[in-house]
N, C-alpha and C positions, 0 to 999 in steps of 0.2 A: 493653259494647263487643260489636258483632255480629260473630261470627265465622263465616265461610262459606267455601265451597271454590270453586275455580277449576280448569277443565278443560285437557287439553293443547293446545287450540288457543291459549292464550295463548302458546305457544312461538312463535307467527307474529306477524307485525307487524299486529295486529288494531287497535289504538288504544290512544293514550296514556291517556285516560280510560275505562274502561268504562261505558257507558251503562246506566242503571237503569229498564229497562222490560222487560216480557215481551210476545212476540208470540205470539199462537196463531192461530186461523182468519183473523182479520183483519189479520194483519201485512203492512206495507208494506215490500217490500226496499227497502235504501238504494240500490241501483242495479242495472241489468239487465247492465251489462258489467265484466269484471274488470279490477280494477287494485290493485297493492299487496297489502294483507291478504286482499284478495277472492280473489286467485289462490291464496294460501296456504291459504285456507279450503277451496277446492274440491280442492287436493291432498290435505288431511288428512280432511276430510269424505268426500270421493270414494272415497277408499281404505278408510275404515269402511263405507261404504255398499256398496262391491264385496265386502267380507268378510260383512256382512248378506245380500247377494244369494245368495252361494255356500252361506249356511245356509238361506234362506229363498225363494229364488228369486223374489225380488221386484225390479224393474228400479232399478238403483244409480242410473240418471239421474233417476228419479221422487224416490225417496229424498234424494238430494242437492239437488234443486230444492225439496222441501219443508222440508229442514233449513235452507237459505238463507233461505227465506220465515219460518220459524217463529222462528228464532233472530237475525234480522237479520244474517247472516253472522258467526254466533257471539257478537254482541255482547250478546244479551238477557241479562237477569238470571237467567232460568230456565237459560240455558246456561252462564253465567260462573259462577253460584253452585252450581247443583246438577247440572251435567252434561246439562241435559235440552235437547234440541234439536230436539224435535217438539211441544212444548207439551203433551206427554202428561199427561192429569189422573189424579188419584186418584179412582175411583168404586166403592165409595162413598169418602168424604173421608179415610178412615183406612185404605185398602186400597191398597198400592202395587204388588200383584202379585207374581208369582214372580222378578222380575229386578232390579226398583229396591229401594233400600234404606230409603225412607221416603216421607213427604209433607210438603210446606211450601206455605203461602199464597202467591200473588203476585197481583197486579193485572194485569188483562188486559183486553182489548177484545171484546166479542161483538157481534153484528149480528142480532139477532131482537127485534123486527122491525126497529128501528134500531140504529144502532152506539151503544154505551155501554159505560162502564167498569164492571168489577165485579171481585169478588175470588173466585179460585178456587183450590182446592189441587193442586198439581202434584207430580209423582213427583220424587223425589230418586234420582240414580243415584251409584254408586261412581266409576264411570269414562264416559267418553264413548263408549266402545265398548258399554257396557251399554245405553246410550240407544237406539243404532241397533239393537241386538239385540232390545230391546224393541218398537220400532217394527215390524220384522219379525215377530215374535211376534204383534202385535196385529193386523197387516193380515191374517195368514193364519188366525187364530182366531176373530176377531169375525165374526159372521153377517153384518152390514150390509156387509160388504166381499166376501162369497162371489163375487158375480157378477163381480167385477173378476178374480178369479184366473184366468179362462180367455184374459186379455189380457196375460198377462205377458211376451210377446215384443212387445207394442205399447205402448210407454210413454206415448204421448199417450192412447190409449184407456183405458189402466189410471188414469191420473190423472183422466179425465173420470168413470170410474165410482166412485173412491172419493172424489173431492173433496167432492161435496154432503154426503156423511155425514161426512167427516172435519172440515169447517170450516162456519162459520156466513156467512162472508163470500161474498157472491154472485160476488165475481170471482175466488176463490181458484184455481179451475182455471185460467184465462187467465194469473194471474200466475205460477202453477208452469210452464207451458208455455212463456211469455216467458222465464223463467229459464233452462230447458232449452235452447232454442233460441238464445238470445243468447250463451250460455256453452259450447254444443256439448256439454251433459252426455251426451248419448247414446253419446259416446264411452266412457263409464264401463261401459256395459253389457256390451262385449265384450272390455275389458282385463283381465288377470289382477289378483287382488287382491293388496295390498302387505301386509307382515306387520305385526302389531300391535307396537308399542312404547309405551314411555312418553315420548311426544313431548313434547320441551321442558322436560323436567323436568332437575334438576342431574344430572350424570353421577354415577356411582357404580361401584364395582368389580362391582355386580352389578345385573342388570336383566332385564325379561321380553322376550321375541321371539316375536311369534305367543302359542302356548301353552307354548311353553319357558321354562325358568328357567336364567339363564347367571350365572356368577360367574369373575372372571379374578383370579388370585393369582399372586404371585412364587415360583417354586420355589425350594427350597434350592439349586439349582444355577445360579440368576439368571435362568433363563429363564420366560417367560410361561406359566402353566399355565390351561387353560381347563376349567372344569367346567360341563356341562350337563345338564339333565333334560328327556326328552320324555315326555308321557304315552303309556302303552302300549309305550313303548321302554325306559324307564328312564334311569339314569344312564351319563353318559360322560366320559371325562378325556382331554384332549389337551395336549401340549407344541407351543405356537407358536413355531417357530423364528424367528431373527432376532436382533437384538441382546440382550446381556444388560441387565437393568433393575435399577435401585435403588429402593426403596420400594415405595409401593402405585399399582397402575394405576386408571385410570377410563375408563369407558365408557359409550356411550349408542345409541340407534338413531336412525339418520337415513334417512328412505325406506325402502327394502328392504334397507339395509345396517347392519351391526353396526360399530361404530368403538371402538377401545382405543386410548388413550395412556399413555405411562409414561416416566420418567427413565431415560435409559440410563447406563451405566455411564462414559460420558465426558461427562456433563452436557448431552446434547442431548435433544430431544423424539422419542422413537420412536412410531410409528403403525402400527397393524394394522387392517385392515378386512376384513371379509366381505362378498362379494357371491353372492346365490343363483346356482348353475351355475358360478361360477368360483374359489369358496373363499378362502382368505386369502392377503392380500397383506401386505407391510409396507415401510416407507420411514421415512427419517429427515427430519424437518421442519427446513428450514433456519432459521437466525437464531436468537438467543438463547443464553444458558447457564444451564440449569435447576438450581436448587439445593434444590428440594423435589418433593413430589407434585402432580401436576396436578389441575385439574377441567375440566369441559367441558359443553357442551350444544349443541343444534341450535337453529338461528334462522332460520327462512325456507329457503332453499336454502344455507344457509351452515354450517359446522361451527366453533366457538369454543372455544379451549382456553387456559386460563390457569395460570400457575405463577410461584412465587417464583423471580426471577433470583438469580444468584451475587452481584450487585451489591445485593440486597435492594429490587429494584424489582419492580412487577408486570409480568410478561411476558404478551404477547397474541398468539396465532396464529389466524388464521382463514383458511378455505378456501371459496371459492365457486366456481361454474363458471368464473369468469375467471381462477382460480388462487389461490395461496397467498399470505399477507401475514403479516409479524412487525412488532410495533410493541411500544412501551413506555408502559404507562399511569404516566406520571413522577410526578405528585404523590402525596404520601404514601411511606411505606416498609412493607415486610411482613416479618415476623419467623416466620411460620408457613406452613401450607398453605392455600389459599384455596378457598372454596365459591362457587358461582354458579347463578343460575337466570335464566329470561327472566319478565318481568311486562309483559303488555300489548305495548308496542313497544320495552320497555326491556331491556337487559341489566345485571344486579346482580351485583356479585363483593363478597366480604366476606373479610377475612383479620385475623390478629392483628398489631398493630403491634408495633414494638420496646418500646414503653412498657406493653405488655399491654393495650391497649385494642382495640376493634373498629374497623377501618377499613372504609370502605364507597365503593366506586366504582360509578357507573352510567352508561351511555351511552345518550341520547336522540337518535333521528334528527333532524338538524337542528341540534342543540345541542352534540353530542360528549359528552366524558367530563365528569362532575362528580365531585369528590372530598369526602367529609365524614368526621368522625370520630363514633361511635355511643358512645363512652366504654366504661365497664365494666371489668372487671378479669379477664383469661382467661389459662389458661396452655396451651391446645391449639388445634387447628384447629376451625373451626365447621361446622356443617352449616345449610341452611335450604332452605325451600320457599315458594310461595305459597298462601295460602289465602283465597279470595275477593278482596278488595280490598286484602287485608293481605299484607306480608312478615313472614316469621317466621324467626329466627336463633336457634340455640342453640350454647352451648360451653361447655366445663368451666371454671368459675370458678377463681381462685386458691385458694379454700378448698376444693375439691373437690366442690363442689356443681353443679348444672345451671343455668346461667345463660340467660334468655331475653329477647330483644328482639323487639317487634313494632310494626310501622308501619302506620297508616291514614290515609287522606286526612281523616278526621274527627277522631281522637284525636290524630294525630301519632306521635311516637314513645315508645314506653313500655318500661322495662327492668325485669324482675322475675326472681325467683328460685324455681326449681322444687324445690329441695332434692335431697335424694338424696346420695349419696356415690359418684363415678366416678372411674377411674383412667386413662380414655382418652379419646378423641375420640368424639362422639355421631354418629348417623346418624338421620334422619327423613324422615317423610312424611306425606301427608294421606291418610285413607281415609274416604270420604264425608264426614261433618259432624266427623269427629274428627281430631284431630292426634296423631301417635306419635312417641316419640324413644326410641332404644336406646343404651345404652353399657355399657361393661364396668365393673361396680363393684369397689370396692376390694378385695374378697373374692374376686374372679375370676369372678362370676356375671354373666348379662347381666340388667341393670336396664331396665325398661320404664315409661315414663310415657306417659299419655295423657290427652288433654283432650275432654272431651263437653260441649256446650253445655248439655244437660240435667243433667248430673250434676257437671260441674266436672273438677278434675285428680286423677289416680289414679296411684299408683306402686306397681308390682309387680315381683316377680323371677322370671325364667324359668329359673333355675338354670344349670348348666353349670359347666365347669372352663377358663376362657378366658384368652388371653393377648393377643389382638389388639384392633383396633378393628372395629366391624360396618359392613356395608353392608346396605341394607335396601331392599324395594320391596313394593308390591301386585301381586298377579297374581289376577285374577278376584275371588273373595271371600275370599281367603288374604293373610295378611301373611307374609313371608319375610325371615329374618335370617340372614346368613352371617358367621362370624368364626372366626378361628384358635384351635384347641383348645390347651391346654398342652403337648399332645405333638406339637405342629405338624401335625396333620391338620387338615381344614376340617370345622367344626361348622355344622349347619344347623338352625334353628328354624322351625316353621311354625304358624300358627294361623288357624282360620276358624270361621264361625258352626257352632253345633252340636258342637264339639270338647268343649267343657268346659274344657280346658286346653291350653297351647301343647305341642307335641311338638318334643324335640330328638333329632337322629340324627346319625350321622358319615358325611362323604362321602369319608372317607379323604385321600389325598393326603399330600404333604411339602411345606409351605408356609412361608415366613417373612414373607408380607405381613399 
């Protein structure tokens, strides 16, 4: 089974089936004007290019135009599998440089002297953001591009200078300029950069926002507590006033906003959101009666939230610029808290049924909602994520071990057991080519499973004296896990390359989620 990774651009309506090709210097864009997923690609890739521009002073318009061409609007294999949006190669073939995490061979087309198919080794990135940062670093440090740097404020001239060195396609410069003009990418050069977030990943009580780490917990007084860490400034804690909540919140980044949802004391859906320059606001979302903890994610220009209703049905709220909508995804029952994520242009939601099996709902544009049962025997709430063309779901099995489902178009659905001994609900993510899952063990410590294609599956223990369920995410090269300590304070674990071992620390607080 080929296990690969997918980037944050799958959060948008890119395509139902990811195409299996890599585009480098000779790439032909799928269209010169924007529609559907292309608008979403520009929105997110453009924001990443703006952040790269702020760091390296390279025109965001040029970077976005090249990313469109090199990645075929985010659909190339290198972009989908390895977060590589610029066709950046490993030279030598085993040297990824200081930002990328590895190298992988892909088939591409080169045009020296005539266009032909070849296999080259391309860089693998942990995140799409790293791909854009590495692009900026390459342009500003490679001597072959030095003459272009004097034209940083002239995007057309800039691409004319770097294009012949960057690509073997004789029409490369005109293709990039056509994309820049047809889609008015020049507007990106003067607009402020949007924050970094885990776009489109399943919602979690914890996430990153730019370089900050954020986690949200229910305080002992029932109000929403917000913990954040900013490099250079340290940790801060605040109470977000509004309705009192029951259970665990969920949050995600959408555009430049942070969004947090939770079940209120009267079983309505409470919503907080943060907008730069305006601070925090809150509201009660109309419709439905919430019977558990929600999950949610961003999908294009929409926010989507799902929760178990008090009637045992899957409740669905979504908000778009046209306003809020509430509906019930009626087929199938739900006995626990759901998890959800976006894969291609589909929305996927998983939850435990009343029979203890795994129920799966998915929405496809033009086809609506489909329901199916993935079987198994579980006792808790699942977690899940996308890894390449695969969907992965984990949950605590009835015997206290970690159960794992994965689906791929080639192999269909597979159910396996990752062993271990857990006492709560897991949290998971992908980091580069690895899959990581965390859960509280039966002895109250933090158990960690990770899968690497080169080494298989490993189980290890990160220690601690814990009482809750974890939330986890990747920030830069570090993995972060937050979980309630047995004394009701917030425990934080983090691990990064060169650390040797994970570090655990207390973020204090008085929480119950």
